[in-house]
Backbone as CSV, one residue per row, in Angstrom:
resi,resn,N_x,N_y,N_z,CA_x,CA_y,CA_z,C_x,C_y,C_z
1,UNK,0.835,-1.311,-0.205,-0.296,0.232,0.001,0.743,0.972,0.063
2,UNK,0.751,2.055,-1.259,1.591,3.216,-0.905,0.640,4.674,-0.124
3,UNK,1.585,4.818,1.279,1.436,5.935,1.858,2.024,7.419,1.962
4,UNK,1.017,8.113,1.404,1.665,9.990,1.130,1.605,10.296,2.496
5,UNK,2.761,11.359,3.004,2.200,12.093,4.403,2.618,13.756,3.588
6,UNK,1.851,14.408,3.692,2.083,16.018,3.451,2.854,16.675,4.618
7,UNK,3.438,17.520,4.503,4.488,18.404,5.105,3.481,19.384,5.337
8,UNK,3.189,19.582,7.366,2.961,20.600,7.911,3.233,22.141,7.563
9,UNK,2.256,22.966,7.362,2.607,24.327,7.096,3.129,25.238,8.233
10,UNK,4.182,25.848,8.045,5.024,26.166,9.269,4.098,27.583,9.622
11,UNK,4.086,27.420,10.170,3.506,29.249,10.894,4.909,30.054,10.961
12,UNK,5.942,29.415,11.424,7.197,30.438,11.660,7.472,31.033,9.940
13,UNK,7.470,30.241,8.830,7.950,30.117,8.244,6.827,31.507,7.381
14,UNK,5.168,31.469,7.350,4.589,32.216,7.361,4.713,33.943,7.811
15,UNK,4.422,34.108,8.683,5.338,34.758,9.351,6.209,35.111,9.080
16,UNK,7.348,34.738,9.084,9.164,35.166,9.220,9.661,35.784,7.155
17,UNK,8.798,34.796,6.469,9.025,34.833,4.810,7.351,35.601,4.476
18,UNK,6.755,34.786,4.513,5.384,35.410,3.604,4.860,36.846,3.853
19,UNK,5.053,37.041,4.999,4.574,38.396,5.268,5.721,39.792,4.636
20,UNK,6.050,39.388,5.317,7.489,40.404,4.811,7.507,40.591,3.181
21,UNK,7.901,39.846,2.683,7.403,39.576,0.833,6.086,40.245,0.741
22,UNK,5.230,40.165,1.618,3.979,41.012,0.942,3.853,42.057,1.010
23,UNK,4.617,42.466,2.421,4.611,43.951,2.649,5.709,44.809,1.529
24,UNK,7.009,44.464,1.546,7.733,44.543,0.907,7.162,44.749,-1.087
25,UNK,6.513,43.662,-1.315,5.669,44.142,-2.742,4.777,44.782,-2.671
26,UNK,3.795,45.175,-1.768,2.589,46.152,-1.880,3.660,47.795,-1.536
27,UNK,4.599,47.635,-0.605,5.158,48.915,-1.041,5.935,49.398,-1.620
28,UNK,6.779,47.871,-2.806,7.821,48.943,-3.880,6.615,48.697,-5.196
29,UNK,5.059,48.366,-5.200,4.477,48.533,-6.284,3.873,49.934,-5.735
30,UNK,3.677,50.221,-4.607,2.933,52.119,-4.085,4.192,52.559,-4.325
31,UNK,5.198,52.631,-4.529,6.791,53.744,-4.699,7.194,53.791,-6.251
32,UNK,6.061,52.515,-7.295,5.855,52.738,-8.371,7.577,51.838,-8.710
33,UNK,7.611,50.875,-8.387,8.882,50.551,-8.309,8.959,48.600,-9.060
34,UNK,8.224,49.010,-10.234,7.817,47.418,-10.505,8.809,45.938,-10.464
35,UNK,9.604,46.354,-10.643,11.317,45.191,-10.921,11.371,44.855,-9.665
36,UNK,10.959,45.316,-8.146,11.727,44.749,-7.459,10.879,44.126,-6.417
37,UNK,9.378,44.783,-6.627,8.022,44.362,-6.664,7.879,43.156,-7.166
38,UNK,7.632,42.597,-8.221,7.378,41.538,-9.287,8.888,40.338,-8.734
39,UNK,10.227,40.551,-8.039,10.553,39.174,-7.349,10.576,39.607,-5.766
40,UNK,9.405,39.988,-5.524,9.102,39.700,-4.317,7.529,38.678,-4.890
41,UNK,7.339,39.013,-5.358,6.251,38.230,-5.922,6.668,37.325,-6.550
42,UNK,7.527,36.408,-7.339,8.030,35.440,-7.458,8.727,34.784,-6.016
43,UNK,9.358,35.227,-5.541,9.604,34.616,-4.451,8.481,34.226,-3.526
44,UNK,7.054,34.554,-3.396,5.716,34.506,-2.433,5.776,33.355,-3.154
45,UNK,5.713,33.008,-4.591,4.554,31.846,-5.058,5.897,30.439,-5.569
46,UNK,7.159,31.359,-5.450,7.833,29.837,-5.291,8.155,29.165,-3.269
47,UNK,7.859,30.146,-2.753,7.247,29.431,-1.447,5.835,29.005,-0.913
48,UNK,5.235,29.240,-1.655,4.067,28.801,-1.501,3.587,27.731,-2.071
49,UNK,4.770,27.623,-3.135,4.088,26.251,-4.014,5.470,25.036,-3.605
50,UNK,6.072,26.021,-2.734,7.262,24.215,-2.158,5.854,24.158,-0.617
51,UNK,5.285,25.026,-0.072,4.459,24.979,0.834,3.125,23.568,0.733
52,UNK,2.722,24.432,-0.405,1.254,23.192,-0.806,2.244,21.835,-1.381
53,UNK,3.259,21.807,-2.277,3.519,20.531,-2.604,4.752,19.170,-2.354
54,UNK,4.908,19.395,-0.741,6.048,19.342,-0.241,5.435,17.533,-0.145
55,UNK,5.348,16.459,-0.378,5.106,15.633,-0.063,5.944,14.307,-0.123
56,UNK,5.848,12.980,1.302,7.119,12.565,1.676,5.790,10.917,1.193
57,UNK,6.395,9.586,0.554,5.282,9.067,-0.546,5.868,7.986,0.019
58,UNK,5.813,6.584,0.557,6.419,5.460,1.180,5.726,4.420,-0.065
59,UNK,6.595,3.736,-0.941,5.985,2.796,-1.910,6.338,1.702,-1.213
60,UNK,5.478,0.596,-2.073,5.526,-1.009,-1.566,6.923,-1.637,-2.115
61,UNK,7.225,-1.157,-3.235,8.814,-1.453,-3.667,10.074,-0.918,-2.651
62,UNK,9.766,-0.385,-1.775,10.744,0.133,-0.415,11.712,1.257,-1.109
63,UNK,10.526,2.099,-1.873,11.551,3.757,-1.642,10.707,4.670,-0.984
64,UNK,10.997,6.201,-0.851,10.787,6.651,0.278,10.864,7.805,-1.160
65,UNK,10.069,8.193,-1.720,9.914,9.914,-2.189,10.082,10.653,-1.792
66,UNK,11.270,11.566,-1.981,10.129,12.971,-0.851,10.373,14.714,-2.171
67,UNK,9.587,14.392,-2.227,9.164,15.768,-3.277,8.635,17.017,-2.644
68,UNK,9.797,18.089,-2.772,9.791,18.885,-2.664,8.996,20.227,-3.225
69,UNK,7.796,19.797,-4.164,7.021,21.040,-5.435,8.283,20.786,-6.570
70,UNK,7.378,21.310,-7.853,7.231,21.003,-8.631,8.737,21.218,-9.371
71,UNK,9.938,22.153,-8.933,11.104,23.088,-9.403,11.810,22.568,-8.678
72,UNK,11.831,21.591,-8.029,12.523,20.597,-7.251,12.738,18.892,-7.411
73,UNK,13.974,18.584,-7.858,13.685,17.180,-8.892,13.424,16.147,-7.665
74,UNK,12.161,15.064,-7.602,12.168,14.313,-6.682,13.763,13.265,-6.193
75,UNK,13.284,12.763,-4.342,14.716,12.673,-4.178,14.047,10.788,-3.696
76,UNK,15.215,9.959,-4.481,14.567,8.468,-3.994,15.623,7.794,-2.987
77,UNK,14.770,8.098,-1.740,15.605,7.203,-0.873,15.237,5.539,-0.788
78,UNK,16.195,4.346,-0.951,15.701,3.267,-0.433,15.456,2.700,1.149
79,UNK,14.760,1.963,0.980,14.859,1.853,2.762,15.790,0.915,3.415
80,UNK,16.378,0.456,2.342,17.537,-0.449,2.249,18.640,0.489,2.916
81,UNK,18.511,2.253,2.893,20.250,2.270,3.217,19.834,3.294,4.880
82,UNK,18.379,3.347,5.102,18.317,4.189,6.050,18.716,2.992,7.085
83,UNK,19.594,4.008,8.103,20.013,3.322,8.906,19.462,3.718,10.556
84,UNK,18.947,4.494,10.449,18.410,4.682,12.223,17.359,6.429,11.903
85,UNK,16.365,5.913,12.385,15.046,7.629,11.830,15.165,7.657,13.858
86,UNK,14.706,9.095,13.784,14.786,9.638,15.012,14.191,10.900,14.687
87,UNK,12.851,11.174,16.064,11.660,12.012,16.071,12.654,12.647,17.058
88,UNK,12.802,13.914,16.642,13.010,15.315,17.600,12.318,16.594,17.185
89,UNK,12.315,17.600,17.783,11.277,18.570,18.202,12.978,19.800,17.298
90,UNK,12.165,20.564,15.973,11.931,21.684,15.804,12.488,23.059,16.980
91,UNK,12.981,23.309,16.637,12.949,25.287,17.463,13.186,26.525,17.131
92,UNK,12.700,27.181,16.777,12.254,28.484,16.187,12.603,29.701,16.997
93,UNK,13.314,30.650,17.311,12.918,32.075,17.142,12.249,31.821,19.091
94,UNK,13.890,31.982,19.697,13.480,31.372,21.147,13.161,30.158,21.697
95,UNK,12.049,29.786,22.017,11.340,29.109,23.180,10.477,28.315,22.602
96,UNK,9.934,29.143,20.748,8.742,28.943,20.371,8.986,27.404,20.237
97,UNK,7.544,26.370,20.172,8.133,24.999,19.971,7.463,25.411,18.524
98,UNK,8.460,25.024,17.824,7.469,24.841,15.807,7.363,23.488,15.389
99,UNK,7.440,22.167,15.727,7.178,21.776,15.024,7.733,19.753,15.091
100,UNK,7.967,18.959,14.931,7.831,17.684,15.080,8.265,17.638,13.631
101,UNK,9.623,16.846,13.764,10.342,16.802,12.496,11.180,15.164,12.579
102,UNK,11.734,14.641,11.113,11.861,13.342,11.327,13.398,13.394,11.009
103,UNK,14.220,12.853,11.586,15.827,12.825,10.775,16.017,11.817,10.964
104,UNK,16.353,11.738,9.227,16.539,9.900,8.513,17.872,9.976,8.357
105,UNK,19.175,9.061,9.154,20.543,8.481,9.514,20.963,7.652,8.568
106,UNK,21.289,7.788,7.146,21.759,6.890,6.330,22.448,6.232,6.562
107,UNK,23.094,4.609,5.888,24.512,3.956,6.394,25.804,4.859,5.813
108,UNK,25.129,5.427,4.490,26.463,6.430,4.146,27.437,7.665,5.066
109,UNK,26.410,7.623,5.945,26.852,8.545,7.158,25.882,10.052,7.018
110,UNK,24.897,10.275,6.178,24.476,11.356,5.225,23.152,11.654,6.388
111,UNK,22.642,12.891,6.529,21.054,12.673,6.827,20.161,13.384,6.777
112,UNK,19.167,13.271,6.696,18.515,13.700,5.835,17.406,14.674,7.457
113,UNK,16.405,15.233,6.544,15.267,16.142,7.993,14.107,16.200,7.245
114,UNK,13.592,15.199,7.350,12.181,15.545,7.550,10.599,16.652,7.499
115,UNK,10.002,16.197,7.211,8.697,16.999,8.033,7.421,16.700,7.936
116,UNK,7.062,15.415,8.043,5.970,15.108,8.143,5.250,15.827,8.993
117,UNK,3.362,15.311,8.453,2.123,16.095,9.301,2.328,14.986,10.427
118,UNK,1.670,14.025,10.237,2.168,13.127,11.589,2.959,12.730,11.578
119,UNK,3.871,13.091,12.559,5.388,12.603,12.647,5.352,11.089,13.432
120,UNK,4.702,11.103,13.789,5.023,9.806,15.355,4.682,8.530,14.246
121,UNK,3.676,8.971,13.172,2.636,8.172,11.967,3.632,7.354,11.764
122,UNK,4.642,8.832,10.991,5.519,8.403,9.724,6.621,7.526,9.607
123,UNK,6.973,7.960,11.441,8.152,6.926,11.903,8.227,5.761,11.685
124,UNK,6.406,5.435,12.572,5.862,4.171,12.819,5.914,3.170,11.611
125,UNK,5.216,4.084,10.882,5.247,3.083,9.009,6.867,3.362,8.687
126,UNK,7.132,3.731,9.115,8.694,3.625,8.046,9.490,1.982,8.956
127,UNK,9.186,2.959,10.381,10.244,1.630,10.702,9.313,0.255,10.326
128,UNK,8.222,-0.045,10.270,7.506,-1.422,10.440,7.788,-1.565,8.585
129,UNK,8.016,-0.894,7.737,8.171,-1.574,6.159,9.708,-1.579,6.306
130,UNK,10.768,-1.198,7.344,12.297,-1.210,7.752,11.664,-2.708,8.427
131,UNK,10.783,-3.326,9.096,11.484,-4.629,9.270,11.820,-4.371,10.610
132,UNK,11.684,-3.213,10.909,12.422,-2.896,12.934,11.567,-2.603,13.692
C-alpha cells in the first residue's frame, strides 16, 4: 500500500518569509518600483508552491520519495539505505515550539530532515516497512 504524508505548513515560515515579502511587494508597487515588486511576488509564489506541494511517499517496493514541489527534482531513498530514524522537535525564535521533525540517518553517514505532518505515524510506518 502506498502511503503519502504531506508537510505541515509552518507558521514561523509564514510570518518570517511570506508576510515581509507581501509587505515589500505592496510597498514597491506603491512607490512605483515594479521590478523589485515582481521579484518579491515571484519569491512568494515559490515559497507557497513549495509549502503546498511537499510530500513524502512510501511505496510498496521499498522506496521513500521526497518531493519538495514542482521546481525541485524528486529524491528517492531506498529503505535499505536508512540506518536510523529519529523523531525530534525543531525550535526557532527563542522557545517557540515549531513542530516535530524526523531525521533519517543513512548508512553512508548523510542525514535527511523531513517534516511530515503526523511525524509519529510517519516514523511508525517507516520503521514497520523497514522491518524494525
